[in-house]
C-alpha positions in Angstrom: 89.4 106.9 103.5 92.5 107.5 101.5 95.0 110.4 101.9 96.9 112.0 99.0 100.0 114.1 98.7 98.6 116.0 95.7 96.3 119.0 96.2 92.9 118.7 94.6 93.1 119.8 91.0 96.9 119.7 91.1 98.4 118.9 87.7 100.9 116.2 86.9 102.9 117.9 84.2 102.0 119.9 81.2 101.5 116.8 79.1 99.4 113.8 79.8 101.4 110.7 80.9 101.7 107.9 78.4 102.0 105.3 81.2 100.8 105.0 84.8 102.7 102.8 87.1 101.1 101.6 90.4 103.4 100.7 93.3 101.8 99.2 96.3 103.7 99.3 99.6 103.4 98.2 103.2 106.2 98.8 105.7 108.9 99.4 103.1 110.4 102.7 104.3 113.9 101.2 103.9 113.3 100.4 100.2 110.6 102.7 98.9 113.0 105.6 97.8 115.1 103.3 95.7 112.1 101.7 94.1 110.5 105.1 93.3 113.8 106.5 91.9 114.2 103.4 89.8 110.8 103.8 88.2 111.4 107.5 87.6 114.7 106.7 85.8 112.9 105.0 82.9 113.7 106.7 79.6 111.6 107.2 76.5 108.3 107.4 78.3 106.3 110.1 80.0 105.1 108.4 83.2 103.1 108.9 86.3 103.9 106.9 89.4 101.1 106.2 91.9 102.5 104.8 95.2 99.8 103.3 97.5 100.8 103.0 101.1 98.6 100.3 102.7 98.5 101.9 106.2 102.2 101.2 107.0 103.4 101.3 110.6 106.8 102.7 109.6 107.8 105.8 107.6 106.9 104.5 104.1 104.4 107.3 103.5 106.8 110.1 104.7 109.7 108.8 102.6 107.5 108.5 99.5 106.1 112.0 99.9 109.5 113.5 100.4 110.6 112.6 96.8 109.1 115.9 95.6 108.8 114.8 91.9 105.6 116.0 90.2 105.3 112.6 88.4 104.8 110.9 91.8 101.4 110.7 93.5 101.3 109.1 96.9 98.1 107.7 98.4 97.7 106.3 101.9 95.0 103.9 103.1 93.8 104.7 106.6 93.6 101.0 107.3 95.1 97.9 105.8 93.1 96.4 102.9 
């Protein structure tokens, strides 16, 4: 089962993203914020970022969900895949 930080039916933004970026992560709490912020700094494109935490043992999921940007969707695997 996968957990998500976005409520069911929650919208991304008023417009549909032109690009979806997938960012897999496992035990990268130290680096995930910088990686997410780097992706969000891209100019000239309306993007959606999907971070997939592969059942990390550290705070990767908590750090990723703390970003608070509506373009970021964080999913969490219950077990490593």
